[in-house]
Biopython code that builds the backbone (N, CA, C, O; Angstrom):
import numpy as np
from Bio.PDB.StructureBuilder import StructureBuilder

atoms = [
    (1, "UNK", "N", (-59.055, -61.837, 76.649)),
    (1, "UNK", "CA", (-59.179, -60.474, 76.191)),
    (1, "UNK", "C", (-58.859, -60.441, 74.693)),
    (1, "UNK", "O", (-57.793, -60.879, 74.261)),
    (2, "UNK", "N", (-59.788, -59.922, 73.928)),
    (2, "UNK", "CA", (-59.619, -59.820, 72.482)),
    (2, "UNK", "C", (-59.164, -58.414, 72.116)),
    (2, "UNK", "O", (-59.595, -57.434, 72.723)),
    (3, "UNK", "N", (-58.292, -58.324, 71.122)),
    (3, "UNK", "CA", (-57.830, -57.030, 70.629)),
    (3, "UNK", "C", (-58.155, -56.899, 69.162)),
    (3, "UNK", "O", (-58.131, -57.872, 68.408)),
    (4, "UNK", "N", (-58.459, -55.673, 68.771)),
    (4, "UNK", "CA", (-58.703, -55.337, 67.385)),
    (4, "UNK", "C", (-57.962, -54.054, 67.055)),
    (4, "UNK", "O", (-57.856, -53.151, 67.885)),
    (5, "UNK", "N", (-57.458, -53.986, 65.848)),
    (5, "UNK", "CA", (-56.904, -52.748, 65.332)),
    (5, "UNK", "C", (-58.001, -52.110, 64.500)),
    (5, "UNK", "O", (-58.473, -52.707, 63.533)),
    (6, "UNK", "N", (-58.411, -50.904, 64.866)),
    (6, "UNK", "CA", (-59.460, -50.204, 64.139)),
    (6, "UNK", "C", (-58.833, -49.095, 63.311)),
    (6, "UNK", "O", (-58.194, -48.186, 63.841)),
    (7, "UNK", "N", (-59.027, -49.188, 62.008)),
    (7, "UNK", "CA", (-58.526, -48.189, 61.070)),
    (7, "UNK", "C", (-59.708, -47.324, 60.664)),
    (7, "UNK", "O", (-60.644, -47.798, 60.020)),
    (8, "UNK", "N", (-59.660, -46.053, 61.045)),
    (8, "UNK", "CA", (-60.792, -45.151, 60.828)),
    (8, "UNK", "C", (-60.452, -44.182, 59.696)),
    (8, "UNK", "O", (-59.439, -43.485, 59.732)),
    (9, "UNK", "N", (-61.318, -44.160, 58.703)),
    (9, "UNK", "CA", (-61.140, -43.320, 57.524)),
    (9, "UNK", "C", (-62.285, -42.323, 57.414)),
    (9, "UNK", "O", (-63.362, -42.533, 57.972)),
    (10, "UNK", "N", (-62.040, -41.237, 56.690)),
    (10, "UNK", "CA", (-63.099, -40.353, 56.223)),
    (10, "UNK", "C", (-63.269, -40.653, 54.743)),
    (10, "UNK", "O", (-62.286, -40.765, 54.011)),
    (11, "UNK", "N", (-64.514, -40.782, 54.303)),
    (11, "UNK", "CA", (-64.769, -41.085, 52.893)),
    (11, "UNK", "C", (-64.915, -39.800, 52.085)),
    (11, "UNK", "O", (-64.951, -38.698, 52.633)),
    (12, "UNK", "N", (-64.996, -39.970, 50.778)),
    (12, "UNK", "CA", (-65.178, -38.807, 49.913)),
    (12, "UNK", "C", (-66.570, -38.187, 50.039)),
    (12, "UNK", "O", (-66.857, -37.165, 49.416)),
    (13, "UNK", "N", (-67.433, -38.809, 50.847)),
    (13, "UNK", "CA", (-68.758, -38.255, 51.148)),
    (13, "UNK", "C", (-68.806, -37.710, 52.579)),
    (13, "UNK", "O", (-69.883, -37.493, 53.136)),
    (14, "UNK", "N", (-67.619, -37.493, 53.166)),
    (14, "UNK", "CA", (-67.474, -36.938, 54.521)),
    (14, "UNK", "C", (-68.126, -37.805, 55.598)),
    (14, "UNK", "O", (-68.635, -37.291, 56.594)),
    (15, "UNK", "N", (-68.106, -39.111, 55.393)),
    (15, "UNK", "CA", (-68.608, -40.053, 56.390)),
    (15, "UNK", "C", (-67.437, -40.859, 56.920)),
    (15, "UNK", "O", (-66.372, -40.890, 56.303)),
    (16, "UNK", "N", (-67.624, -41.508, 58.057)),
    (16, "UNK", "CA", (-66.588, -42.342, 58.656)),
    (16, "UNK", "C", (-66.757, -43.787, 58.207)),
    (16, "UNK", "O", (-67.878, -44.275, 58.058)),
    (17, "UNK", "N", (-65.641, -44.463, 57.995)),
    (17, "UNK", "CA", (-65.612, -45.888, 57.677)),
    (17, "UNK", "C", (-64.543, -46.523, 58.549)),
    (17, "UNK", "O", (-63.396, -46.075, 58.555)),
    (18, "UNK", "N", (-64.912, -47.561, 59.284)),
    (18, "UNK", "CA", (-63.965, -48.258, 60.159)),
    (18, "UNK", "C", (-63.710, -49.647, 59.587)),
    (18, "UNK", "O", (-64.641, -50.403, 59.312)),
    (19, "UNK", "N", (-62.439, -49.963, 59.416)),
    (19, "UNK", "CA", (-62.025, -51.307, 59.024)),
    (19, "UNK", "C", (-61.347, -51.914, 60.240)),
    (19, "UNK", "O", (-60.407, -51.341, 60.791)),
    (20, "UNK", "N", (-61.828, -53.071, 60.651)),
    (20, "UNK", "CA", (-61.339, -53.721, 61.861)),
    (20, "UNK", "C", (-60.475, -54.919, 61.499)),
    (20, "UNK", "O", (-60.859, -55.754, 60.679)),
    (21, "UNK", "N", (-59.306, -54.991, 62.120)),
    (21, "UNK", "CA", (-58.385, -56.103, 61.914)),
    (21, "UNK", "C", (-58.314, -56.888, 63.228)),
    (21, "UNK", "O", (-57.875, -56.360, 64.249)),
    (22, "UNK", "N", (-58.743, -58.133, 63.192)),
    (22, "UNK", "CA", (-58.738, -58.981, 64.386)),
    (22, "UNK", "C", (-57.329, -59.482, 64.683)),
    (22, "UNK", "O", (-56.549, -59.753, 63.771)),
    (23, "UNK", "N", (-57.020, -59.599, 65.949)),
    (23, "UNK", "CA", (-55.761, -60.174, 66.425)),
    (23, "UNK", "C", (-54.519, -59.546, 65.801)),
    (23, "UNK", "O", (-53.692, -60.257, 65.231)),
    (24, "UNK", "N", (-54.377, -58.229, 65.901)),
    (24, "UNK", "CA", (-53.184, -57.584, 65.344)),
    (24, "UNK", "C", (-51.952, -57.895, 66.203)),
    (24, "UNK", "O", (-52.067, -58.353, 67.340)),
    (25, "UNK", "N", (-50.785, -57.638, 65.635)),
    (25, "UNK", "CA", (-49.555, -57.750, 66.432)),
    (25, "UNK", "C", (-49.642, -56.793, 67.608)),
    (25, "UNK", "O", (-50.264, -55.735, 67.515)),
    (26, "UNK", "N", (-49.024, -57.164, 68.699)),
    (26, "UNK", "CA", (-49.012, -56.315, 69.898)),
    (26, "UNK", "C", (-48.235, -55.024, 69.684)),
    (26, "UNK", "O", (-48.536, -54.008, 70.311)),
    (27, "UNK", "N", (-47.238, -55.055, 68.806)),
    (27, "UNK", "CA", (-46.330, -53.918, 68.665)),
    (27, "UNK", "C", (-46.584, -53.068, 67.422)),
    (27, "UNK", "O", (-45.669, -52.406, 66.932)),
    (28, "UNK", "N", (-47.820, -53.079, 66.904)),
    (28, "UNK", "CA", (-48.135, -52.260, 65.730)),
    (28, "UNK", "C", (-47.935, -50.786, 66.093)),
    (28, "UNK", "O", (-48.413, -50.319, 67.127)),
    (29, "UNK", "N", (-47.219, -50.062, 65.226)),
    (29, "UNK", "CA", (-46.979, -48.638, 65.485)),
    (29, "UNK", "C", (-47.953, -47.792, 64.668)),
    (29, "UNK", "O", (-48.568, -48.266, 63.712)),
    (30, "UNK", "N", (-48.076, -46.538, 65.067)),
    (30, "UNK", "CA", (-48.923, -45.604, 64.333)),
    (30, "UNK", "C", (-48.434, -45.458, 62.893)),
    (30, "UNK", "O", (-49.237, -45.429, 61.961)),
    (31, "UNK", "N", (-47.130, -45.367, 62.717)),
    (31, "UNK", "CA", (-46.569, -45.237, 61.360)),
    (31, "UNK", "C", (-46.947, -46.434, 60.482)),
    (31, "UNK", "O", (-47.293, -46.260, 59.313)),
    (32, "UNK", "N", (-46.881, -47.639, 61.036)),
    (32, "UNK", "CA", (-47.242, -48.836, 60.272)),
    (32, "UNK", "C", (-48.726, -48.832, 59.912)),
    (32, "UNK", "O", (-49.099, -49.150, 58.782)),
    (33, "UNK", "N", (-49.560, -48.473, 60.868)),
    (33, "UNK", "CA", (-50.999, -48.438, 60.623)),
    (33, "UNK", "C", (-51.331, -47.400, 59.555)),
    (33, "UNK", "O", (-52.126, -47.663, 58.654)),
    (34, "UNK", "N", (-50.724, -46.229, 59.657)),
    (34, "UNK", "CA", (-50.995, -45.174, 58.681)),
    (34, "UNK", "C", (-50.492, -45.566, 57.285)),
    (34, "UNK", "O", (-51.131, -45.239, 56.285)),
    (35, "UNK", "N", (-49.376, -46.248, 57.215)),
    (35, "UNK", "CA", (-48.856, -46.703, 55.912)),
    (35, "UNK", "C", (-49.831, -47.701, 55.277)),
    (35, "UNK", "O", (-50.102, -47.630, 54.078)),
    (36, "UNK", "N", (-50.350, -48.622, 56.075)),
    (36, "UNK", "CA", (-51.321, -49.592, 55.563)),
    (36, "UNK", "C", (-52.605, -48.886, 55.129)),
    (36, "UNK", "O", (-53.202, -49.239, 54.112)),
    (37, "UNK", "N", (-53.019, -47.899, 55.898)),
    (37, "UNK", "CA", (-54.228, -47.145, 55.558)),
    (37, "UNK", "C", (-54.052, -46.394, 54.239)),
    (37, "UNK", "O", (-54.972, -46.334, 53.423)),
    (38, "UNK", "N", (-52.876, -45.829, 54.041)),
    (38, "UNK", "CA", (-52.622, -45.094, 52.803)),
    (38, "UNK", "C", (-52.677, -46.026, 51.603)),
    (38, "UNK", "O", (-53.155, -45.638, 50.538)),
    (39, "UNK", "N", (-52.192, -47.257, 51.767)),
    (39, "UNK", "CA", (-52.277, -48.248, 50.685)),
    (39, "UNK", "C", (-53.742, -48.510, 50.339)),
    (39, "UNK", "O", (-54.092, -48.614, 49.163)),
    (40, "UNK", "N", (-54.602, -48.616, 51.360)),
    (40, "UNK", "CA", (-56.028, -48.855, 51.103)),
    (40, "UNK", "C", (-56.687, -47.669, 50.417)),
    (40, "UNK", "O", (-57.591, -47.850, 49.601)),
    (41, "UNK", "N", (-56.249, -46.462, 50.737)),
    (41, "UNK", "CA", (-56.785, -45.269, 50.069)),
    (41, "UNK", "C", (-56.321, -45.233, 48.615)),
    (41, "UNK", "O", (-57.108, -44.946, 47.713)),
    (42, "UNK", "N", (-55.052, -45.523, 48.397)),
    (42, "UNK", "CA", (-54.470, -45.444, 47.052)),
    (42, "UNK", "C", (-54.945, -46.558, 46.125)),
    (42, "UNK", "O", (-54.931, -46.399, 44.905)),
    (43, "UNK", "N", (-55.362, -47.680, 46.695)),
    (43, "UNK", "CA", (-55.786, -48.850, 45.916)),
    (43, "UNK", "C", (-57.160, -49.309, 46.403)),
    (43, "UNK", "O", (-57.252, -50.275, 47.161)),
    (44, "UNK", "N", (-58.222, -48.635, 45.979)),
    (44, "UNK", "CA", (-59.552, -48.952, 46.499)),
    (44, "UNK", "C", (-59.959, -50.400, 46.229)),
    (44, "UNK", "O", (-60.047, -50.829, 45.078)),
    (45, "UNK", "N", (-60.202, -51.135, 47.292)),
    (45, "UNK", "CA", (-60.599, -52.540, 47.163)),
    (45, "UNK", "C", (-61.931, -52.828, 47.862)),
    (45, "UNK", "O", (-62.427, -53.953, 47.800)),
    (46, "UNK", "N", (-62.507, -51.835, 48.516)),
    (46, "UNK", "CA", (-63.758, -52.018, 49.245)),
    (46, "UNK", "C", (-64.870, -51.200, 48.599)),
    (46, "UNK", "O", (-64.667, -50.048, 48.215)),
    (47, "UNK", "N", (-66.049, -51.810, 48.487)),
    (47, "UNK", "CA", (-67.242, -51.081, 48.078)),
    (47, "UNK", "C", (-67.927, -50.588, 49.341)),
    (47, "UNK", "O", (-68.021, -51.310, 50.334)),
    (48, "UNK", "N", (-68.404, -49.355, 49.290)),
    (48, "UNK", "CA", (-69.093, -48.808, 50.452)),
    (48, "UNK", "C", (-70.176, -47.851, 49.988)),
    (48, "UNK", "O", (-69.960, -47.045, 49.083)),
    (49, "UNK", "N", (-71.327, -47.943, 50.605)),
    (49, "UNK", "CA", (-72.426, -47.028, 50.295)),
    (49, "UNK", "C", (-72.095, -45.605, 50.743)),
    (49, "UNK", "O", (-72.735, -44.648, 50.307)),
    (50, "UNK", "N", (-71.100, -45.471, 51.608)),
    (50, "UNK", "CA", (-70.720, -44.156, 52.139)),
    (50, "UNK", "C", (-69.570, -43.510, 51.375)),
    (50, "UNK", "O", (-69.011, -42.515, 51.835)),
    (51, "UNK", "N", (-69.209, -44.056, 50.224)),
    (51, "UNK", "CA", (-68.163, -43.457, 49.411)),
    (51, "UNK", "C", (-66.828, -44.163, 49.543)),
    (51, "UNK", "O", (-66.668, -45.087, 50.341)),
    (52, "UNK", "N", (-65.871, -43.709, 48.743)),
    (52, "UNK", "CA", (-64.525, -44.294, 48.758)),
    (52, "UNK", "C", (-63.699, -43.706, 49.894)),
    (52, "UNK", "O", (-63.915, -42.571, 50.318)),
    (53, "UNK", "N", (-62.753, -44.497, 50.376)),
    (53, "UNK", "CA", (-61.848, -44.029, 51.420)),
    (53, "UNK", "C", (-61.050, -42.850, 50.884)),
    (53, "UNK", "O", (-60.465, -42.935, 49.804)),
    (54, "UNK", "N", (-61.023, -41.740, 51.637)),
    (54, "UNK", "CA", (-60.374, -40.533, 51.135)),
    (54, "UNK", "C", (-59.246, -40.045, 52.034)),
    (54, "UNK", "O", (-58.216, -39.588, 51.537)),
    (55, "UNK", "N", (-59.425, -40.136, 53.358)),
    (55, "UNK", "CA", (-58.424, -39.612, 54.292)),
    (55, "UNK", "C", (-58.300, -40.513, 55.513)),
    (55, "UNK", "O", (-59.239, -41.216, 55.887)),
    (56, "UNK", "N", (-57.132, -40.476, 56.118)),
    (56, "UNK", "CA", (-56.899, -41.167, 57.374)),
    (56, "UNK", "C", (-57.472, -40.305, 58.490)),
    (56, "UNK", "O", (-57.133, -39.127, 58.609)),
    (57, "UNK", "N", (-58.337, -40.889, 59.303)),
    (57, "UNK", "CA", (-58.887, -40.166, 60.453)),
    (57, "UNK", "C", (-58.110, -40.537, 61.720)),
    (57, "UNK", "O", (-57.608, -39.662, 62.425)),
    (58, "UNK", "N", (-58.015, -41.842, 62.003)),
    (58, "UNK", "CA", (-57.260, -42.302, 63.167)),
    (58, "UNK", "C", (-57.057, -43.803, 63.099)),
    (58, "UNK", "O", (-57.742, -44.503, 62.352)),
    (59, "UNK", "N", (-56.123, -44.283, 63.873)),
    (59, "UNK", "CA", (-55.902, -45.713, 64.063)),
    (59, "UNK", "C", (-55.893, -45.939, 65.559)),
    (59, "UNK", "O", (-55.287, -45.176, 66.311)),
    (60, "UNK", "N", (-56.572, -46.998, 65.988)),
    (60, "UNK", "CA", (-56.671, -47.232, 67.425)),
    (60, "UNK", "C", (-56.728, -48.725, 67.719)),
    (60, "UNK", "O", (-57.193, -49.520, 66.902)),
    (61, "UNK", "N", (-56.250, -49.081, 68.892)),
    (61, "UNK", "CA", (-56.302, -50.448, 69.369)),
    (61, "UNK", "C", (-57.522, -50.547, 70.283)),
    (61, "UNK", "O", (-57.670, -49.762, 71.219)),
    (62, "UNK", "N", (-58.383, -51.508, 70.007)),
    (62, "UNK", "CA", (-59.592, -51.703, 70.799)),
    (62, "UNK", "C", (-59.461, -53.030, 71.530)),
    (62, "UNK", "O", (-59.177, -54.059, 70.917)),
    (63, "UNK", "N", (-59.666, -53.003, 72.834)),
    (63, "UNK", "CA", (-59.544, -54.203, 73.655)),
    (63, "UNK", "C", (-60.910, -54.536, 74.247)),
    (63, "UNK", "O", (-61.583, -53.670, 74.806)),
    (64, "UNK", "N", (-61.309, -55.798, 74.118)),
    (64, "UNK", "CA", (-62.595, -56.271, 74.628)),
    (64, "UNK", "C", (-62.373, -57.374, 75.653)),
    (64, "UNK", "O", (-61.560, -58.275, 75.445)),
    (65, "UNK", "N", (-63.078, -57.297, 76.724)),
    (65, "UNK", "CA", (-63.084, -58.377, 77.705)),
    (65, "UNK", "C", (-64.489, -58.923, 77.781)),
    (65, "UNK", "O", (-65.444, -58.172, 77.975)),
    (66, "UNK", "N", (-64.619, -60.229, 77.630)),
    (66, "UNK", "CA", (-65.928, -60.866, 77.681)),
    (66, "UNK", "C", (-66.040, -61.653, 78.977)),
    (66, "UNK", "O", (-65.169, -62.456, 79.312)),
    (67, "UNK", "N", (-67.129, -61.408, 79.699)),
    (67, "UNK", "CA", (-67.368, -62.126, 80.939)),
    (67, "UNK", "C", (-68.699, -62.867, 80.826)),
    (67, "UNK", "O", (-69.730, -62.278, 80.502)),
    (68, "UNK", "N", (-68.653, -64.149, 81.097)),
    (68, "UNK", "CA", (-69.867, -64.946, 81.032)),
    (68, "UNK", "C", (-70.732, -64.658, 82.244)),
    (68, "UNK", "O", (-70.247, -64.618, 83.374)),
    (69, "UNK", "N", (-72.022, -64.456, 81.996)),
    (69, "UNK", "CA", (-72.964, -64.269, 83.092)),
    (69, "UNK", "C", (-73.368, -65.637, 83.622)),
    (69, "UNK", "O", (-73.708, -66.540, 82.858)),
    (70, "UNK", "N", (-73.325, -65.770, 84.923)),
    (70, "UNK", "CA", (-73.672, -67.064, 85.520)),
    (70, "UNK", "C", (-74.997, -66.996, 86.219)),
    (70, "UNK", "O", (-75.450, -67.994, 86.780)),
]
sb = StructureBuilder()
sb.init_structure("model")
sb.init_model(0)
sb.init_chain("A")
sb.init_seg("    ")
for serial, (resi, resn, name, xyz) in enumerate(atoms, 1):
    if name == "N":
        sb.init_residue(resn, " ", resi, " ")
    sb.init_atom(name, np.array(xyz, "f"), 0.0, 1.0, " ", f" {name:<3s}", serial, name[0])
structure = sb.get_structure()
């Protein structure tokens, strides 16, 4: 089972931007995720056709299970 931390932002063009972090710690808190997101908003390091990161929308843990078809 694979886990991802999905950081969802609203851009300055009112679009959504998701940054995915593979294999996050199991005990990541909402406060920690939001603090990291605020750093990304305050220090733009990503180019995006949908605008710059402007607001925190949500942070979520996404779990994937892969099953091989036989």
